[in-house]
C-alpha positions in Angstrom: -64.0 -49.0 -106.5 -67.3 -48.8 -105.5 -67.3 -52.0 -104.0 -64.1 -51.4 -102.1 -66.0 -48.3 -100.4 -68.8 -50.4 -99.8 -67.0 -52.8 -97.8 -64.9 -50.4 -96.0 -67.9 -49.0 -95.0 -69.4 -52.2 -93.5 -66.4 -53.1 -91.7 -66.2 -49.1 -90.2 -70.1 -49.8 -89.3 -69.4 -52.9 -88.0 -66.9 -52.0 -85.5 -68.6 -48.5 -84.6 -71.7 -50.5 -83.7 -69.8 -53.4 -81.5 -71.4 -53.4 -78.4 -69.2 -52.3 -75.3 -67.9 -54.9 -72.8 -69.3 -53.2 -69.3 -66.8 -52.2 -66.8 -66.7 -53.5 -63.2 -67.6 -50.2 -61.1 -64.3 -49.4 -59.0 -65.3 -49.6 -55.4 -63.7 -47.7 -52.7 -63.2 -47.9 -49.1 -64.8 -45.8 -46.8 -62.4 -45.0 -44.5 -59.4 -44.4 -46.4 -60.6 -43.9 -49.9 -58.5 -46.3 -51.7 -59.3 -48.8 -54.4 -60.6 -52.2 -53.1 -58.9 -55.2 -54.1 -60.8 -58.7 -54.2 -60.3 -61.6 -51.7 -61.6 -65.1 -52.1 -63.8 -64.1 -54.6 -66.3 -61.4 -54.1 -65.1 -60.2 -50.9 -63.9 -56.8 -50.9 -60.6 -56.2 -48.9 -58.7 -52.9 -48.5 -54.9 -53.0 -47.8 -54.5 -49.5 -47.0 -57.0 -50.1 -43.9 -56.4 -53.8 -43.1 -59.8 -55.0 -43.0 -62.8 -56.3 -44.6 -65.3 -53.7 -45.3 -68.1 -52.9 -47.8 -67.7 -50.5 -50.8 -68.8 -47.2 -50.9 -71.9 -46.5 -52.5 -71.5 -43.8 -54.8 -69.2 -41.6 -52.8 -66.3 -39.7 -53.7 -62.8 -41.6 -54.3 -61.3 -39.9 -51.3 -63.8 -39.1 -48.5 -61.2 -37.2 -46.6 -60.7 -33.3 -46.8 -57.4 -31.9 -47.0 -57.1 -31.7 -43.4 -57.1 -35.4 -43.5 -60.7 -35.9 -41.9 -63.9 -37.8 -43.1 -67.3 -36.0 -42.6 -67.6 -38.0 -39.3 -64.4 -36.5 -38.0 -62.2 -39.2 -38.4 -58.8 -39.4 -40.3 -57.4 -42.6 -42.0 -56.0 -44.2 -38.8 -59.5 -43.6 -37.3 -58.5 -41.3 -35.1 -60.5 -37.5 -34.5 -58.6 -34.2 -34.1 -57.9 -34.9 -30.3 -56.7 -38.9 -31.4 -59.8 -40.6 -29.6 -61.6 -42.9 -32.0 -65.0 -43.8 -32.0 -65.3 -46.0 -28.9 -64.0 -42.9 -27.2 -60.1 -44.4 -26.7 -56.7 -43.4 -27.7 -54.0 -45.1 -29.1 -53.1 -45.9 -25.8 -56.3 -47.1 -24.6 -57.5 -43.8 -22.4 -60.8 -42.2 -22.8 -60.7 -38.0 -22.5 -61.2 -38.7 -18.7 -58.2 -40.6 -18.1 -59.5 -44.1 -17.7 -58.1 -47.1 -19.4 -60.4 -49.5 -21.5 -59.1 -52.6 -19.9 -58.0 -52.0 -16.5 -61.2 -49.7 -15.9 -58.7 -47.1 -13.9 -56.8 -44.1 -13.8 -53.7 -47.0 -14.8 -52.7 -49.2 -17.7 -51.7 -53.0 -17.2 -47.9 -51.7 -16.7 -49.3 -49.2 -13.9 -49.0 -46.0 -16.0 -51.6 -43.1 -16.2 -52.5 -41.3 -19.5 -49.7 -39.0 -19.0 -47.1 -41.8 -18.4 -46.7 -41.8 -14.9 -47.1 -44.2 -12.0 -48.9 -43.6 -8.8 -45.5 -42.1 -7.3 -45.3 -39.9 -10.4 -42.3 -41.6 -12.0 -42.2 -42.5 -15.9 -41.1 -45.5 -17.4 -37.3 -44.2 -17.6 -37.3 -43.5 -14.0 -37.8 -39.6 -14.3 -39.8 -37.7 -11.4 -43.0 -35.4 -12.9 -42.2 -32.4 -11.0 -38.1 -32.8 -10.6 -37.2 -34.2 -14.0 -34.6 -36.4 -12.1 -34.0 -39.8 -10.7 -35.4 -38.5 -7.4 -38.9 -37.1 -6.0 -39.1 -34.1 -3.9 -37.9 -35.5 -0.8 -35.1 -37.2 -2.7 -36.2 -40.6 -3.1 -36.3 -42.6 -6.5 -38.9 -45.0 -8.0 -37.4 -47.6 -5.6 -37.7 -45.3 -2.4 -34.2 -44.8 -2.1 -32.0 -41.9 -1.9 -29.0 -41.5 -3.9 -26.9 -42.6 -0.3 -29.0 -46.0 -0.8 -31.4 -45.4 2.2 -34.9 -46.0 2.2 -37.2 -43.4 4.4 -36.9 -45.3 7.6 -33.2 -44.8 7.4 -32.6 -48.7 6.4 -29.5 -49.4 3.7 -30.4 -51.4 1.2 -27.0 -53.5 1.1 -26.0 -53.8 4.9 -30.1 -53.9 5.9 -29.1 -51.6 8.8 -29.1 -48.1 9.8 -25.5 -47.6 8.6 -23.9 -48.3 5.3 -20.6 -50.2 4.6 -18.5 -47.7 5.7 -20.5 -46.7 9.1 -22.5 -44.2 7.9 -26.1 -43.5 8.4 -28.7 -41.7 6.3 -27.6 -38.2 7.5 -24.1 -39.0 7.6 -23.2 -39.4 10.9 -20.4 -42.4 11.4 -21.6 -45.1 14.0 -18.5 -44.9 15.9 -17.3 -41.1 16.0 -21.2 -39.5 16.5 -20.0 -36.9 14.1 -19.7 -36.7 10.1 -16.0 -37.6 9.9 -14.8 -41.5 10.7 -11.8 -42.2 12.9 -9.6 -41.3 9.7 -11.1 -37.8 9.4 -13.3 -38.7 6.3 -17.1 -37.7 5.6 -19.5 -39.9 3.9 -18.1 -38.7 0.6 -14.7 -39.4 1.5 -13.2 -35.8 2.0 -11.6 -34.6 4.9 -12.0 -31.4 7.1 -9.7 -29.9 4.9 -12.0 -30.8 1.8 -9.6 -33.1 0.2 -10.4 -36.6 -0.2 -7.4 -39.7 0.0 -5.8 -38.4 -2.8 -5.6 -34.9 -2.3 -8.6 -33.9 -4.6 -11.1 -31.5 -3.8 -14.7 -31.5 -4.8 -14.0 -30.0 -8.0 -11.4 -32.7 -8.5 -8.1 -30.3 -8.4 -5.4 -31.0 -5.9 -3.2 -28.5 -4.5 -0.9 -28.0 -7.3 -4.3 -27.0 -9.1 -4.1 -30.1 -11.5 -7.2 -32.5 -12.3 -7.0 -35.8 -11.9 -5.8 -36.0 -15.5 -3.2 -33.9 -15.0 -4.7 -31.2 -16.6 -4.3 -27.6 -15.1 -7.0 -25.6 -13.2 -9.9 -23.8 -14.9 -10.7 -20.6 -13.9 -14.7 -21.3 -14.4 -13.8 -23.9 -11.7 -12.4 -21.8 -9.4 -15.3 -19.5 -9.4 -17.0 -22.1 -7.9 -15.1 -23.9 -5.6 -14.8 -22.9 -1.8 -11.3 -24.8 -1.1 -8.5 -22.6 -0.9 -4.7 -23.9 -0.8 
């Protein structure tokens, strides 16, 4: 019985005094705080930031505050609270002064400034900065054309003359009658002196029977906004 106890004691003592293996110290990315992985040997690689970097030396696992910024004032993507990187440019490549890093001007290679407008104040969707429509304050779109297809010189885009295919100029005057109505008595929009088009409908889309083009009855609200009387 004494021998067994002695052997157990020896076994326990050996196990207790067994030298511990030194575990490699975990290393974390300085930018995002995530754990590094090894890449081609001993190179540290951060999957989150997608870049190679040196490990933080004794730093915290997560160097970002509850607001998401590190002690230098940058978030995980490398931007400060105003959206600028350490080099002074935002994600669109503009500085705080609105200068683009590639073109060295107030417009990027596509011709838009930091607010997304071109030199004519139109955005990439063709809407004007002030009017919020496809036309600027004087009635021209980003191509310099009015809703009727005339440019500022009064030349029509299709006919390349001062009159459209129906013979009306930019002011709605017919070239033959020298008035707002053609020989058949209709204006540039196709309405006659009585306010009806060729099919008998007014600007609101109703005929003399108070029916619209789909055959529905006229609404009272439409009547309030229509100056055509039958």
